[in-house]
C-alpha positions as CSV (number, residue, x, y, z in Angstrom):
1,X,154.1,128.4,104.9
2,X,157.9,128.1,104.7
3,X,159.0,127.2,101.2
4,X,161.3,124.4,100.2
5,X,164.8,125.7,99.2
6,X,164.2,124.3,95.7
7,X,161.0,126.2,95.4
8,X,162.7,129.3,96.7
9,X,165.5,128.9,94.1
10,X,162.9,128.5,91.3
11,X,161.0,131.5,92.5
12,X,164.2,133.6,92.5
13,X,165.0,132.5,89.0
14,X,161.6,133.6,87.8
15,X,161.5,136.8,89.8
16,X,165.0,137.9,88.6
17,X,164.1,137.7,84.9
18,X,160.3,138.0,84.7
19,X,158.9,139.5,88.0
20,X,155.4,139.7,86.6
21,X,155.4,135.9,85.9
22,X,156.4,135.4,89.6
23,X,153.5,137.7,90.6
24,X,151.1,135.7,88.5
25,X,151.9,132.4,90.3
26,X,149.4,131.1,92.8
27,X,150.4,130.3,96.3
28,X,150.7,126.7,95.3
29,X,152.6,127.7,92.2
30,X,155.2,129.5,94.3
31,X,155.5,126.5,96.6
32,X,156.0,123.9,93.8
33,X,159.4,122.5,93.0
34,X,160.8,119.4,91.4
35,X,162.3,117.2,94.2
36,X,165.8,115.9,94.1
37,X,164.7,112.6,95.3
38,X,164.4,109.1,93.8
39,X,163.9,110.4,90.2
40,X,166.9,112.7,90.3
41,X,169.1,110.1,91.9
42,X,168.0,107.5,89.4
43,X,168.7,109.8,86.5
44,X,172.2,110.4,87.8
45,X,172.7,106.6,88.3
46,X,171.5,106.0,84.7
47,X,174.6,107.8,83.4
48,X,177.2,106.9,86.1
49,X,176.2,103.5,87.5
50,X,178.1,101.4,85.0
51,X,178.4,98.3,87.3
52,X,175.0,98.0,89.1
53,X,172.0,100.3,89.1
54,X,169.8,99.5,92.1
55,X,167.9,102.7,92.3
56,X,164.4,102.7,90.8
57,X,161.4,100.5,91.5
58,X,161.2,98.7,88.2
59,X,162.3,95.2,87.3
60,X,164.8,94.2,84.6
61,X,165.9,91.0,82.9
62,X,168.7,90.4,80.5
63,X,169.6,94.1,80.5
64,X,166.2,95.4,79.5
65,X,162.8,96.0,81.1
66,X,161.1,92.9,82.3
67,X,157.8,92.0,80.6
68,X,155.4,89.2,80.1
69,X,154.7,87.8,76.6
70,X,151.0,88.1,76.5
71,X,151.3,91.9,77.1
72,X,154.4,92.5,74.9
73,X,153.0,90.6,71.9
74,X,150.4,93.3,71.5
75,X,153.0,96.0,70.7
76,X,154.2,94.9,67.3
77,X,157.9,94.9,67.9
78,X,158.4,98.0,70.0
79,X,161.4,97.6,72.3
80,X,160.6,96.8,76.0
81,X,162.6,99.8,77.2
82,X,160.4,102.1,75.0
83,X,157.3,100.9,76.7
84,X,157.6,99.8,80.3
85,X,160.0,101.9,82.3
86,X,158.8,105.1,83.9
87,X,159.0,108.2,81.8
88,X,160.6,111.4,83.4
89,X,157.9,113.5,85.1
90,X,158.2,116.3,82.5
91,X,158.1,113.8,79.7
92,X,160.5,112.0,77.3
93,X,163.1,114.5,76.3
94,X,163.0,113.4,72.6
95,X,159.2,113.9,72.5
96,X,159.4,117.3,74.1
97,X,162.0,118.4,71.6
98,X,160.1,117.0,68.7
99,X,156.8,118.6,69.8
100,X,158.6,122.0,70.2
101,X,159.9,121.7,66.7
102,X,156.4,120.9,65.4
103,X,155.0,123.9,67.2
104,X,157.6,126.2,65.6
105,X,157.1,124.8,62.2
106,X,153.4,125.5,62.5
107,X,153.8,129.0,64.0
108,X,156.1,131.2,61.9
109,X,154.9,134.2,63.9
110,X,156.8,132.8,66.9
111,X,160.0,133.8,65.1
112,X,163.0,133.7,67.4
113,X,160.9,134.2,70.5
114,X,162.2,132.0,73.3
115,X,159.7,129.7,75.0
116,X,159.8,126.9,77.4
117,X,160.2,123.3,76.3
118,X,156.8,121.7,76.2
119,X,156.1,119.6,79.3
120,X,154.2,116.4,78.6
121,X,150.8,116.1,80.4
122,X,148.0,113.5,80.6
123,X,146.3,115.1,77.6
124,X,144.7,118.6,77.7
125,X,142.5,118.3,80.7
126,X,145.5,117.6,82.8
127,X,147.4,120.5,81.2
128,X,144.5,122.9,82.0
129,X,144.4,121.6,85.6
130,X,148.1,122.4,85.9
131,X,147.4,125.9,84.6
132,X,145.0,126.3,87.5
133,X,147.4,124.8,90.0
134,X,150.2,127.1,88.9
135,X,148.3,130.4,88.5
136,X,144.9,130.5,90.2
137,X,144.2,131.3,93.9
138,X,140.7,131.2,95.2
139,X,138.9,134.3,93.9
140,X,141.2,134.9,91.0
141,X,139.3,135.7,87.8
142,X,139.1,133.6,84.6
143,X,137.6,135.4,81.6
144,X,136.2,133.2,78.8
145,X,133.6,133.3,76.0
146,X,130.0,132.4,76.9
147,X,130.4,129.5,74.4
148,X,132.7,127.3,76.5
149,X,133.8,123.8,77.3
150,X,131.9,122.9,80.4
151,X,134.9,121.2,82.1
152,X,136.4,124.6,82.7
153,X,133.9,125.1,85.4
154,X,135.0,122.0,87.2
155,X,138.7,122.4,86.6
156,X,138.9,126.0,87.7
157,X,135.7,127.0,89.3
158,X,135.3,124.0,91.6
159,X,138.8,122.7,92.1
160,X,140.6,126.1,92.2
161,X,137.6,128.2,93.4
162,X,138.3,130.8,90.8
163,X,135.7,133.4,89.7
164,X,134.6,132.5,86.2
165,X,133.3,135.3,84.0
166,X,132.2,135.3,80.4
167,X,131.8,137.7,77.4
168,X,129.6,137.3,74.4
169,X,131.6,135.1,71.9
170,X,129.6,136.1,68.8
171,X,128.2,139.3,67.4
172,X,124.4,139.7,67.8
173,X,123.9,138.9,64.1
174,X,126.1,135.7,64.4
175,X,128.5,137.1,61.8
176,X,131.7,136.4,63.8
177,X,133.8,137.0,66.9
178,X,132.5,139.8,69.2
179,X,135.6,142.0,69.4
180,X,133.7,144.8,71.1
181,X,132.5,142.5,73.9
182,X,136.0,141.1,74.3
183,X,137.6,144.5,74.5
184,X,135.0,145.8,76.9
185,X,135.6,142.8,79.2
186,X,139.3,143.5,79.2
187,X,138.7,147.1,80.0
188,X,136.5,146.2,83.0
189,X,139.5,144.3,84.4
190,X,142.1,146.9,83.8
191,X,145.0,146.9,86.2
192,X,144.2,143.6,87.8
193,X,145.2,140.0,87.3
194,X,143.1,137.9,84.9
195,X,143.4,134.6,83.1
196,X,142.0,134.8,79.6
197,X,140.9,131.7,77.7
198,X,141.4,131.5,74.0
199,X,139.9,128.3,72.8
200,X,140.2,128.1,69.0
201,X,138.9,126.2,67.3
202,X,136.1,126.6,69.8
203,X,134.4,123.8,71.7
204,X,131.4,123.7,71.4
205,X,130.8,125.9,68.3
206,X,133.6,124.9,66.0
207,X,134.5,128.6,65.3
208,X,138.0,129.8,64.8
209,X,138.8,133.5,64.2
210,X,139.6,134.9,60.8
211,X,143.1,136.3,60.2
212,X,141.7,139.8,60.8
213,X,139.9,138.8,63.9
214,X,143.0,137.1,65.3
215,X,145.1,140.2,64.8
216,X,142.6,142.3,66.7
217,X,142.4,139.8,69.6
218,X,146.2,139.9,69.9
219,X,146.2,143.7,69.7
220,X,143.6,144.0,72.4
221,X,145.5,141.7,74.8
222,X,148.8,143.4,74.1
223,X,147.2,146.8,74.7
224,X,145.6,145.6,78.0
225,X,149.0,144.3,79.1
226,X,150.7,147.5,78.1
227,X,148.2,149.5,80.2
228,X,149.0,147.5,83.3
229,X,146.7,144.4,83.4
230,X,148.6,141.3,84.3
231,X,147.4,138.5,82.0
232,X,147.7,134.8,81.7
233,X,146.6,134.1,78.1
234,X,145.7,130.4,77.8
235,X,145.6,129.2,74.2
236,X,143.5,126.0,74.5
237,X,144.5,124.6,71.1
238,X,142.9,121.2,71.5
239,X,141.6,121.1,68.0
240,X,144.5,122.8,66.3
241,X,144.9,122.1,62.6
242,X,141.3,121.4,61.8
243,X,140.6,124.6,59.8
244,X,138.1,124.5,57.0
245,X,137.6,128.1,55.8
246,X,140.1,129.9,53.6
247,X,140.1,133.0,55.8
248,X,140.8,131.1,59.1
249,X,143.9,132.1,61.1
250,X,145.8,128.8,60.9
251,X,148.5,129.7,63.5
252,X,148.0,129.4,67.2
253,X,147.7,132.9,68.8
254,X,150.4,131.7,71.2
255,X,153.0,132.6,68.5
256,X,152.3,136.3,68.8
257,X,151.3,136.4,72.4
258,X,154.4,134.7,73.7
259,X,156.4,137.9,72.9
260,X,153.7,140.5,73.2
261,X,154.5,142.1,76.6
262,X,156.2,141.5,79.9
263,X,152.8,141.7,81.6
264,X,151.4,138.9,79.5
265,X,152.3,135.2,80.0
266,X,151.1,133.1,77.2
267,X,150.4,129.4,77.9
268,X,149.9,127.0,75.0
269,X,147.9,123.9,75.9
270,X,147.8,121.4,73.0
271,X,148.2,117.7,72.4
272,X,148.2,114.6,70.2
273,X,144.8,113.6,71.3
274,X,142.7,115.4,68.7
275,X,145.5,116.7,66.4
276,X,146.7,113.3,65.4
277,X,143.6,111.3,66.3
278,X,144.9,109.3,69.3
279,X,142.4,110.3,71.9
280,X,142.9,107.4,74.2
281,X,146.7,107.7,74.4
282,X,146.3,110.8,76.6
283,X,149.4,112.7,75.5
284,X,149.2,116.5,75.8
285,X,151.6,119.4,76.4
286,X,151.9,122.7,78.2
287,X,154.3,125.4,76.9
288,X,155.0,128.9,78.3
289,X,156.1,132.1,76.6
290,X,156.6,135.7,77.7
291,X,158.5,138.7,76.3
292,X,162.1,138.7,77.6
293,X,161.7,135.2,79.0
294,X,165.0,133.6,79.7
295,X,166.2,130.0,79.7
296,X,166.6,130.1,83.5
297,X,163.1,131.4,84.0
298,X,161.6,128.8,81.7
299,X,163.5,126.0,83.3
300,X,162.1,127.1,86.7
301,X,158.6,127.0,85.3
302,X,159.2,123.6,83.8
303,X,160.5,122.4,87.1
304,X,157.4,123.6,88.9
305,X,155.2,122.0,86.3
306,X,157.2,118.7,86.6
307,X,156.9,118.9,90.4
308,X,153.1,119.3,90.1
309,X,153.0,116.2,87.9
310,X,155.3,114.3,90.2
311,X,153.1,115.1,93.2
312,X,149.9,114.0,91.4
313,X,150.5,111.2,88.9
314,X,154.3,110.8,89.0
315,X,154.6,110.6,85.2
316,X,152.7,110.2,82.0
317,X,152.2,106.9,80.1
318,X,155.4,105.9,78.3
319,X,153.8,103.8,75.6
320,X,151.7,106.7,74.6
321,X,154.7,109.1,74.4
322,X,156.7,106.5,72.4
323,X,153.9,106.0,69.9
324,X,153.3,109.8,69.5
325,X,157.1,110.4,69.1
326,X,157.5,107.7,66.5
327,X,154.4,108.9,64.7
328,X,155.4,112.6,64.3
329,X,158.9,111.6,63.3
330,X,157.6,109.4,60.5
331,X,158.1,111.0,57.0
332,X,154.5,110.1,56.1
333,X,153.0,111.9,59.2
334,X,152.0,115.2,57.6
335,X,150.5,113.6,54.5
336,X,148.5,111.1,56.5
337,X,147.3,113.7,59.0
338,X,146.2,116.0,56.1
339,X,144.2,113.1,54.6
340,X,142.1,112.8,57.8
341,X,141.7,116.6,58.1
342,X,140.4,116.6,54.5
343,X,137.7,114.1,55.4
344,X,136.6,116.4,58.3
345,X,136.6,119.4,56.0
346,X,134.3,117.5,53.6
347,X,131.9,116.8,56.4
348,X,132.0,120.4,57.6
349,X,131.3,121.6,54.0
350,X,128.3,119.3,53.9
351,X,127.0,120.6,57.1
352,X,127.4,124.1,55.8
353,X,125.4,123.1,52.7
354,X,122.6,121.6,54.7
355,X,122.0,123.7,57.8
356,X,121.6,127.1,56.2
357,X,118.8,125.9,53.8
358,X,115.7,128.0,54.0
359,X,113.5,125.0,54.8
360,X,115.1,124.9,58.3
361,X,114.7,128.6,59.1
362,X,111.8,127.9,61.4
363,X,113.9,125.4,63.4
364,X,117.2,127.0,64.2
365,X,119.8,129.7,63.8
366,X,123.3,128.5,63.1
367,X,126.3,129.7,65.1
368,X,129.3,130.3,62.8
369,X,131.6,127.4,62.4
370,X,134.6,126.9,60.2
371,X,136.9,124.5,62.2
372,X,137.2,121.8,64.7
373,X,134.9,118.8,65.4
374,X,131.6,120.5,66.2
375,X,128.9,123.0,65.2
376,X,126.0,124.4,67.3
377,X,122.4,125.2,66.5
378,X,120.4,127.8,68.4
379,X,117.0,126.1,68.5
380,X,113.8,128.0,68.1
381,X,110.8,127.5,70.3
382,X,111.9,124.3,72.0
383,X,114.1,123.6,75.0
384,X,117.4,122.1,73.9
385,X,117.4,119.4,76.5
386,X,113.9,118.3,75.7
387,X,115.0,118.1,72.0
388,X,118.1,116.1,72.9
389,X,115.9,113.5,74.7
390,X,113.4,113.4,72.0
391,X,116.1,112.8,69.4
392,X,117.4,109.9,71.5
393,X,114.0,108.3,72.2
394,X,112.3,108.8,68.8
395,X,115.2,108.7,66.3
396,X,118.1,107.1,68.1
397,X,120.3,110.2,67.5
398,X,122.7,111.4,70.1
399,X,123.5,115.1,70.5
400,X,124.6,117.5,73.3
401,X,122.3,120.1,74.8
402,X,123.9,123.3,76.1
403,X,121.7,125.5,78.2
404,X,118.1,126.0,77.1
405,X,118.7,126.9,73.4
406,X,121.8,125.3,72.0
407,X,122.4,121.9,70.5
408,X,125.9,120.7,69.7
409,X,126.4,118.3,66.8
410,X,129.8,116.5,66.4
411,X,130.1,116.1,62.6
412,X,133.5,114.6,63.3
413,X,131.9,111.3,64.2
414,X,129.3,111.2,61.4
415,X,129.9,110.1,57.9
416,X,129.3,112.7,55.2
417,X,126.5,110.8,53.6
418,X,124.5,110.7,56.8
419,X,124.6,114.4,57.7
420,X,121.7,115.5,55.6
421,X,119.4,112.9,57.2
422,X,120.7,113.7,60.6
423,X,119.8,117.4,60.4
424,X,116.5,116.6,58.7
425,X,115.5,114.4,61.7
426,X,116.6,117.2,64.0
427,X,114.3,119.6,62.1
428,X,111.4,117.0,62.3
429,X,111.9,116.7,66.0
430,X,112.0,120.5,66.6
431,X,108.7,120.8,64.7
432,X,107.1,117.9,66.5
433,X,108.0,119.6,69.8
434,X,106.9,123.0,68.6
435,X,103.5,121.5,68.0
């Protein structure tokens, strides 16, 4: 397939400064480019067409975006031009800059390491799909923990036909992250290309590494890259900020991985959806970082990502971007976010108090959890799907079964005062099914 000159130019910019990043691109990734078509011409007209601007397929009236009152009256005074026109494919520049500043504020370990500007995505699922489009060819390997978000299988296994491999997430005694299994999995893939998924806080278990564990994970990836393995390290930070234990690592691993080694491309996938409790607004981000990454190389990656967005959904919802931007710029943002996280921590603490009680030892083991929205039980003597259905039918309680043994409980959507009853009814149901 002959490549568009714009794709060739982007590839040359990447290859000149970061040849390994170029090697990591998929065939589609190498072919992607941001077209100099309607959007580019319209952007030029926006600055130079001082008399008439007849470029883009929107409608205006009285010098601003046209709207109808029954729609606009629902937006509480937001300006029409902040709501209705198309957003640029990579996202609103002001939002991208503001989210980049937020990332750096939260990640001191990033230091002066250069990264790309975040590109706005249709929340995290879309960002993860873009990762696959940019970097995965059929047969490429994705390494992830055996406690994983099931949508990875659809996004990368089905849509990109990648090979999905897992390692044991927890130690046998459920005491914490299984560093030995992780390092063994990396060693088995020495010298090749592999995408490694770092989903902390983890969905489904709600576990995030301690500071000591995080340091060892970064060291293992850095050593593997130094030994010649070409790594795409994807930090799926969907639940970033929801940390409830004092020894949790509270920085994204992206901060240290972004400058770890030339053979390691770090990709941060995060978003407003969970972090600031706006799930339905569908505003996420994808950011790239690699040792010795240059502005030209990052701009080329951003252009390719913007081209992938342009070719699929054109652009991301402008009202969602406007609302998120206004929210994170508000002086009350951090305090109000902290109030909600404190509520979640109270719920997590209550779950910790309840589920480890000796009276439930015959019903389950508890996977470690210290962060996020969820926790998981390893059910004893009962099929988890059978238990899920029994809880629905007999108690009106909804949970998620994962495989034959694991039951995921989202304490994020349960009031603290209801949690003891919830788990007691789970225990009643386990015993009823155990006979």
